[in-house]
C-alpha positions in Angstrom: 97.7 107.0 93.9 95.3 104.0 94.4 93.4 102.9 91.5 90.3 100.6 91.6 88.8 98.6 88.8 85.3 96.9 89.2 84.2 94.0 87.0 81.6 91.4 87.1 78.5 93.4 86.6 75.8 92.4 84.0 72.1 91.6 83.5 70.6 88.7 85.5 67.1 87.6 86.2 65.5 88.1 89.5 66.7 85.3 92.1 70.0 85.2 90.2 73.6 85.7 91.2 76.6 87.8 90.3 80.3 88.0 91.6 81.8 91.4 91.5 85.3 92.1 91.7 87.6 95.1 92.5 91.1 95.1 91.8 93.4 97.7 93.6 96.6 99.0 92.1 99.1 101.5 93.4 98.8 100.3 97.0 102.3 98.6 96.9 102.4 96.0 99.5 99.8 97.8 101.6 96.5 96.7 100.2 96.0 94.5 103.4 95.8 97.8 105.5 93.1 99.3 103.5 89.3 99.0 104.5 87.3 98.2 101.5 83.7 98.8 100.7 81.2 98.4 98.1 78.5 101.0 97.4 75.6 101.4 94.8 73.9 104.2 93.2 70.6 104.6 91.2 70.0 107.7 89.0 68.8 110.6 91.1 69.9 108.9 94.4 72.7 109.3 96.6 75.3 106.5 96.9 74.4 104.0 99.5 76.7 101.6 101.5 76.2 97.9 100.6 79.0 96.3 102.6 82.4 96.9 104.1 85.4 94.7 105.2 88.2 95.8 107.6 91.7 95.2 107.2 90.9 92.5 110.0 88.3 91.2 107.8 85.6 92.2 109.8 82.5 92.8 107.8 79.4 95.0 107.8 76.1 94.7 105.5 73.3 97.1 105.0 69.9 95.8 106.2 68.8 95.5 102.6 71.5 92.9 101.6 72.2 91.1 104.7 71.8 87.3 104.2 72.1 87.6 100.4 75.3 89.4 99.6 78.9 88.5 100.9 82.1 90.4 100.9 85.5 89.1 101.0 89.0 90.0 99.9 92.2 88.3 98.8 95.2 90.6 100.1 97.5 88.3 97.8 95.5 89.6 94.8 94.8 93.1 95.8 91.2 92.2 95.2 87.8 92.6 97.1 84.8 90.8 96.1 81.0 91.0 96.4 78.9 87.9 95.9 75.3 89.0 95.1 72.8 86.2 95.6 69.0 86.1 95.5 69.0 89.3 93.5 66.0 91.6 93.3 65.0 94.2 90.7 65.7 97.0 93.6 69.3 95.8 93.5 69.7 97.3 90.1 72.2 99.8 90.4 75.9 100.9 89.6 77.9 99.2 92.3 81.2 101.1 93.2 84.2 100.0 95.1 85.9 102.2 97.6 89.3 102.0 99.5 89.9 103.8 102.7 93.2 104.4 104.3 94.2 107.9 105.1 91.9 108.9 102.2 89.1 107.5 100.0 89.5 106.2 96.4 86.7 105.3 94.2 86.3 103.0 91.2 84.4 103.8 88.1 81.5 101.5 88.9 80.0 98.2 87.3 76.3 98.3 86.2 74.1 95.5 87.8 70.8 95.1 86.2 68.3 92.8 87.7 65.3 91.7 85.6 61.9 90.7 87.0 
């Protein structure tokens, strides 16, 4: 069973930066075959896609974060990252990591709060 642990969230002023990490365990030597993604959710709203990175390192970004956020992965560390730059108060959310191969696995989330 794949387990994901996010870290790196926190409180930051508008315009600031954060780097989120998501470490996967239980993938054996197969992490490189997983598609990985970051999502975010605010109270009362559906979880929304932020960015994804494929096993071939192709990336996709939601329009709201394009040019500010950058997703990357290090298969030697079973880790996917999300660099958050130029943060805005509307980026405030719980950020979740997702791993997909045959099924989806989710982490517990990490809170990002951006003050104005």
